C-alpha positions as CSV (number, residue, x, y, z in Angstrom):
1,M,-17.6,3.7,-16.6
2,M,-18.8,0.1,-15.3
3,R,-17.9,-1.3,-18.9
4,I,-14.4,0.3,-18.7
5,L,-14.2,-1.1,-15.2
6,K,-15.1,-4.4,-16.1
7,Y,-12.8,-4.6,-18.9
8,V,-9.8,-3.4,-16.9
9,A,-10.3,-5.6,-13.9
10,L,-10.8,-8.9,-16.5
11,D,-7.7,-7.7,-18.3
12,I,-5.7,-7.6,-15.0
13,I,-6.8,-10.7,-13.1
14,K,-6.0,-12.6,-16.1
15,N,-2.4,-11.1,-16.6
16,K,0.2,-13.7,-15.8
17,I,2.2,-11.3,-13.8
18,I,-1.0,-10.9,-11.5
19,I,-1.4,-14.6,-11.0
20,A,2.4,-15.0,-10.3
21,Y,2.3,-12.3,-7.6
22,A,-0.9,-14.2,-5.7
23,I,1.0,-17.4,-6.2
24,M,4.4,-16.0,-4.6
25,L,2.7,-14.1,-1.8
26,A,0.6,-17.6,-1.2
27,L,4.0,-19.6,-0.9
28,F,5.7,-17.2,1.1
29,S,2.8,-16.8,3.5
30,W,2.3,-20.8,3.7
31,S,6.3,-21.1,4.2
32,A,6.4,-18.4,6.7
33,F,3.7,-20.3,8.9
34,G,4.8,-23.6,8.3
35,L,8.8,-23.2,8.9
36,E,8.0,-21.3,12.5
37,D,7.2,-23.1,15.6
38,N,4.5,-20.5,16.4
39,A,2.0,-18.5,14.5
40,A,3.3,-15.1,16.1
41,K,7.0,-15.7,14.4
42,G,5.3,-16.5,11.2
43,L,2.9,-13.5,11.2
44,L,6.0,-11.1,11.7
45,T,7.6,-12.9,8.7
46,V,4.3,-12.4,6.8
47,L,4.3,-8.8,8.0
48,N,7.7,-8.0,6.5
49,I,6.5,-9.3,3.3
50,V,3.6,-7.2,3.2
51,L,5.1,-4.1,4.3
52,L,7.7,-4.3,1.2
53,T,6.7,-6.5,-1.6
54,V,3.2,-5.2,-1.7
55,P,3.9,-1.8,-2.0
56,L,6.6,-2.4,-4.6
57,M,4.4,-4.8,-6.7
58,S,1.5,-2.3,-6.5
59,V,3.2,0.9,-7.6
60,L,5.3,-0.9,-10.3
61,F,2.6,-3.0,-11.8
62,A,0.3,-0.1,-11.8
63,T,2.9,2.6,-13.2
64,I,4.0,0.1,-16.2
65,Y,0.0,-0.7,-16.7
66,V,-0.7,2.6,-17.2
67,Y,1.8,3.6,-19.7
68,N,1.2,0.6,-21.6
69,S,-2.6,1.4,-21.7
70,S,-1.7,5.0,-23.2
71,E,-3.2,4.1,-26.8
72,F,-6.3,2.4,-25.1
73,I,-6.7,5.6,-22.8
74,E,-6.5,7.9,-26.0
75,L,-8.8,5.4,-27.9
76,L,-11.7,5.9,-25.0
77,L,-10.6,9.6,-25.1
78,S,-12.0,9.8,-28.6
79,H,-15.6,8.8,-27.6
80,P,-18.2,11.0,-25.6
81,I,-16.8,9.8,-22.0
82,K,-15.8,12.0,-19.4
83,R,-12.0,12.0,-18.5
84,S,-12.7,11.6,-14.7
85,K,-14.7,8.2,-15.6
86,I,-12.1,7.0,-17.6
87,W,-9.3,7.6,-14.9
88,K,-11.4,6.6,-12.1
89,A,-12.5,3.3,-14.1
90,L,-8.7,2.5,-14.5
91,F,-7.6,3.2,-10.7
92,I,-10.8,1.1,-9.4
93,G,-10.0,-1.7,-11.6
94,L,-6.0,-1.8,-10.9
95,S,-6.8,-1.5,-7.3
96,L,-9.5,-4.2,-6.9
97,S,-7.1,-6.6,-8.9
98,M,-4.1,-5.9,-6.7
99,V,-6.2,-6.3,-3.6
100,A,-7.9,-9.4,-4.7
101,A,-4.4,-11.2,-5.4
102,Y,-3.2,-10.0,-2.1
103,V,-6.2,-11.3,-0.4
104,F,-6.2,-14.6,-2.3
105,G,-2.2,-15.1,-1.8
106,A,-1.7,-13.9,1.9
107,G,-5.5,-13.8,3.2
108,I,-6.0,-17.7,3.1
109,P,-3.2,-18.6,5.3
110,L,-3.6,-15.5,7.6
111,F,-7.1,-16.9,8.4
112,I,-6.1,-20.3,8.8
113,F,-3.0,-19.9,11.0
114,A,-3.5,-16.3,13.0
115,E,-6.4,-15.0,15.1
116,W,-9.2,-13.6,13.5
117,D,-8.9,-9.9,14.6
118,I,-5.0,-9.8,13.7
119,A,-5.6,-11.6,10.4
120,L,-8.3,-9.1,9.7
121,M,-6.1,-6.0,10.5
122,T,-3.0,-7.5,8.4
123,I,-5.2,-8.1,5.7
124,A,-7.0,-4.7,5.8
125,V,-3.8,-2.6,6.3
126,G,-2.3,-4.6,3.1
127,S,-5.1,-3.8,1.3
128,L,-5.2,0.0,1.7
129,L,-1.4,-0.2,1.0
130,S,-2.0,-1.8,-2.3
131,V,-4.3,0.9,-3.1
132,I,-2.1,3.8,-1.7
133,F,0.6,2.9,-4.1
134,V,-1.5,2.3,-7.1
135,A,-2.6,5.7,-6.5
136,I,1.0,6.9,-6.1
137,A,1.8,5.1,-9.4
138,F,-1.1,6.9,-11.0
139,L,0.3,10.4,-9.7
140,S,4.0,9.2,-11.1
141,S,2.6,8.1,-14.5
142,I,0.9,11.3,-15.0
143,I,3.6,13.9,-14.3
144,T,5.6,12.6,-17.0
145,R,5.1,11.3,-20.7
146,D,8.7,9.3,-20.4
147,K,7.8,5.7,-19.2
148,A,11.5,5.4,-17.7
149,K,10.9,8.5,-15.7
150,G,7.7,7.4,-14.4
151,I,8.9,4.2,-13.4
152,G,11.9,5.6,-11.9
153,T,9.8,8.2,-9.8
154,S,7.6,5.1,-8.7
155,I,10.6,3.2,-7.5
156,M,12.1,6.4,-5.6
157,L,8.9,6.9,-3.7
158,W,8.9,3.4,-2.9
159,L,12.6,3.5,-1.5
160,Y,11.8,6.5,0.4
161,F,8.6,5.1,2.1
162,A,10.1,1.9,3.1
163,L,13.5,2.3,3.6
164,L,14.9,6.1,3.7
165,F,11.9,7.2,5.9
166,D,13.1,5.1,8.9
167,G,16.7,5.9,8.6
168,L,15.6,9.5,8.6
169,V,13.4,8.9,11.9
170,L,16.2,7.0,13.5
171,F,18.4,10.0,12.6
172,L,16.1,12.4,14.7
173,F,15.9,10.1,17.6
174,F,20.0,9.9,17.8
175,Q,20.1,13.5,17.3
176,F,17.7,14.6,20.0
177,A,18.2,11.5,22.0
178,D,18.2,14.0,25.5
179,Y,14.7,15.7,24.5
180,P,11.3,13.9,24.6
181,I,10.6,13.8,21.1
182,E,8.4,10.6,21.2
183,K,5.2,12.2,20.7
184,A,7.1,14.1,17.8
185,V,7.8,10.8,16.4
186,V,4.2,9.6,16.6
187,F,3.4,12.6,14.4
188,L,6.2,11.6,11.9
189,S,4.7,8.3,11.7
190,A,1.7,9.6,9.7
191,L,3.6,10.9,7.1
192,S,4.4,7.5,5.9
193,P,1.9,4.8,5.0
194,I,4.1,2.2,5.5
195,D,5.2,3.3,9.0
196,L,1.6,3.7,10.0
197,S,0.7,0.1,8.9
198,R,3.7,-1.6,10.6
199,I,2.7,0.4,13.9
200,L,-1.2,-0.7,13.4
201,I,-0.2,-4.3,13.1
202,L,2.5,-4.6,15.7
203,L,0.1,-2.9,18.4
204,K,-2.5,-5.7,17.4
205,L,0.1,-8.1,18.4
206,D,0.5,-6.3,21.7
207,V,4.4,-6.4,21.1
208,S,4.5,-2.4,21.7
209,A,5.6,-3.3,25.2
210,M,8.9,-4.4,23.9
211,L,9.6,-1.0,22.5
212,G,9.9,0.7,25.9
213,Y,8.2,4.1,26.6
214,T,8.0,5.1,22.7
215,G,6.0,1.8,22.3
216,A,3.4,3.1,25.3
217,V,3.3,6.5,23.5
218,F,2.4,4.5,20.2
219,K,-0.2,2.7,22.1
220,N,-1.6,5.6,23.6
221,S,-1.8,7.2,20.5
222,F,-3.2,4.5,18.4
223,G,-4.3,1.7,20.6
224,S,-7.8,2.9,21.5
225,D,-10.7,2.8,19.2
226,W,-10.2,6.7,18.2
227,G,-6.6,5.6,17.5
228,L,-7.7,2.8,15.3
229,V,-10.4,5.1,13.5
230,L,-7.7,7.9,13.0
231,S,-4.9,5.5,11.5
232,F,-7.3,4.2,8.9
233,A,-8.5,7.7,8.1
234,L,-4.7,8.4,7.8
235,L,-4.3,5.5,5.2
236,A,-7.5,6.7,3.2
237,F,-5.9,10.0,2.8
238,W,-2.7,8.8,1.7
239,A,-4.9,6.8,-1.3
240,L,-7.3,9.6,-1.9
241,V,-4.9,12.7,-2.0
242,P,-2.3,11.0,-4.7
243,F,-5.3,10.0,-6.8
244,Y,-7.0,13.5,-6.5
245,L,-4.1,14.8,-7.8
246,S,-3.4,12.7,-10.6
247,L,-6.9,13.1,-11.5
248,R,-6.8,17.0,-11.7
249,K,-3.7,16.4,-13.9
250,F,-5.3,14.0,-16.2
251,K,-8.2,16.1,-16.9
252,S,-6.3,19.0,-18.1
253,K,-3.4,17.1,-19.6
254,D,-3.0,17.4,-23.4
255,L,-2.7,13.6,-24.4
């Protein structure tokens, strides 16, 4: 497994797309902090990049990589290697590469310009988002043999979590504005890793007061130590469940 992992990680790190991704993140992050008059505004700009670009890049690159590695996977399956080891090595290699590119691109300017605790939170959340959407990519790519359908499924899932989910939550707010649904919205936020990540970072920036009563509910739910532990546990759940489902499918799938 370690040999496969080493090969996959080195192959991806040398990939020009990953290098360009890391450079792009670095340029955006340095520009955001350099053009804004204070670090807080720059951090909010970086947050938008993290919540949209990082999941999109992770899910697209991982999906395409898995499809392009189909012959390599079939070659490995012809050897006496457990299927679970092959799939885990691919997942860990891809995840580590995407996290390394993110940390290199966005992590350095975050540590230089932002406060250490906020920088650590942003890096941790961005890294988890990278792993989560790599796991979603693995699930999308193993469901169907058709490359176009697999990539389309990955993009649709990203669109849902990044854009459509917020629209659904806003719709519920408007439809049930006369009812106390703030606590229900806190529960709904756990159904989207991107929304959960946004809440964690905004609470760390202490801007929840600008969100009114709902912000106070979020702060009571996620602002405590137990709330942070629960939030990170939910993000880990979002990474493990799609990968576990893809692993079960890979073990039984006839390639």
